N, C-alpha and C positions, 0 to 999 in steps of 0.2 A: 251718899253724894247727895245732894241736894241741886234741885234745878238752879240756873243763875239765874239772877234778877235781870230782867228785861231795862233797857236802855235801847230805849227811840231814837236811829240816828235821824239826823236832819229831814223834815217834811215827812216824820213817820208819827202815822197816830198809835199812842198806847190804851189798849182795847183792856189792859189787865182789871181796873175796875168796873168797866164799862157794861152795863146794863144788858145793851142790842149787840151784837157782834156780828160783822161782818167775813166769812170763812169763804177759802174756796178747798173741797175735797175733790181730789183727782183718784178717779178710777184708773190705775195703769196696766194695758193689755199690751198682751204679746203672743201669736201665736193661739187666740182661743183661752189662754190664760189670764187670771190677773195678779198682781200683786199686790200682800198684803202684809202691811210691817208692824211690828206689836212694838206698841208704846212702850219707850225706857219707865224702868218703875222711878225714876227721879223727876219725871216731867208732874207739875203742879194738874194739870185737867187729865183724866182719864187715864193714868197709867197703868200699862200690862195690857191695855184693850189692844187688841187687831183695828186697823184702820186704811185707809188710802193714804195718799200724799194730800196732807193739809196744809193750811198755813192761814193768818190772818189776813184778810185784803185792807191793809194799813199803810201803802205806800202810795198810792196812785195809780199805778201797774194797772192796765187792762189787764182781763180775765186770760188770755193766751198768754201774755208774756208772763203772766203770775205763775201760770202752771209750770212754763217752763223755768221760770225763776225756782220753783221749787223742786221740780226734778232736778235741776243741778245742784240744787245746795242738800236734797235731801238722800238721791241717791245718787250722784254724779252721773247722770246721762245726760248728754249734751243735747242741744237743739237740735242737729242735724241728724239724732239718732231718734227723732219723733216724725211718726209718719200724718196723724191727725187727731186734732182737738176739737169736741164738740161739746157743746153746754146744754144742760137739760135745765127744766123750768126750776127757779128757784125753791128752797125749802125753807120753811121756818120750825124751828127746832125748841122747843121749851128746855132748859138744863134747871129746875130748883134746886138741883145741891150745889151749885154754884151760881146762884141767882143770875141766869144770862139767858137771854132768846138769843139762839146762833142762827142767822141768815146766812142760809148756806147755798150755796154756788157750785152742783157736782158737774163737773166737768169728767168727761171720759177721753183718756190720753191713751193712741195704739202708738206703739215704738217699734223700731226695728232690732231689739236687741233685747234677751234678758240677762244681761250683764250689768252689775249695780254695784255701788259702794253705800254704804249706809253711813248716815254720820251721828253722831249723840244721841237723837231724838228718839232712835229707835235701836231693840235689844237685837232685835232679827226680823227676818222677812223669807217669806216663802210664797213660791209662785202656785196656785190654787185654779181649781174650777170654780165658777160661780157657785154650785151646789154645796161644795167643799168649805168655802167665806162663811155661809150661812151656817155651819155647825160647829165656828168658832167662837170665842167670846168679844164678838163685835164692838166696838166703840158705839153709845148709844145714840141712836139715827143713821146710822151708817147704811143700817137693813135698808131705808128709805134712799137714799143716796143710791144704791143699787138697783132700787125700783126703780129710782128715775132714770135710770139709764139704760138698762136691761130690762124692765117692766119684772109683775109682781108674779109670783108664783104660788 
């Protein structure tokens, strides 16, 4: 199974071949645990790595609205279950293997439920502690997202 070819909607920017790519990466928390998703093997970028809920900033939405959209799409978590959204400082992350520079907007999203339903972008998900998260095969740069939100140790 291979990833579907990206077809931009009206007003959406196609970053497929762009050098510089703005993305949001949401660390979802519920009752002291964070939700990580394992990226599907069929994805072109970083297959089988653990990550937060992420997406390209390609449609003109503000950061909070984009976070809500990504949680709805990738986890089926509705906006009324989101308790708090905070942004951490922007990170610049080089990815020479993809010839990209990621402009990462880390977002901490606290939700009122531990229920979710994954879409096709993820093969599995798990609620973990921060320490457990750091022991997984994380998407390159995701440790820095965790550090930006929770501090390093």
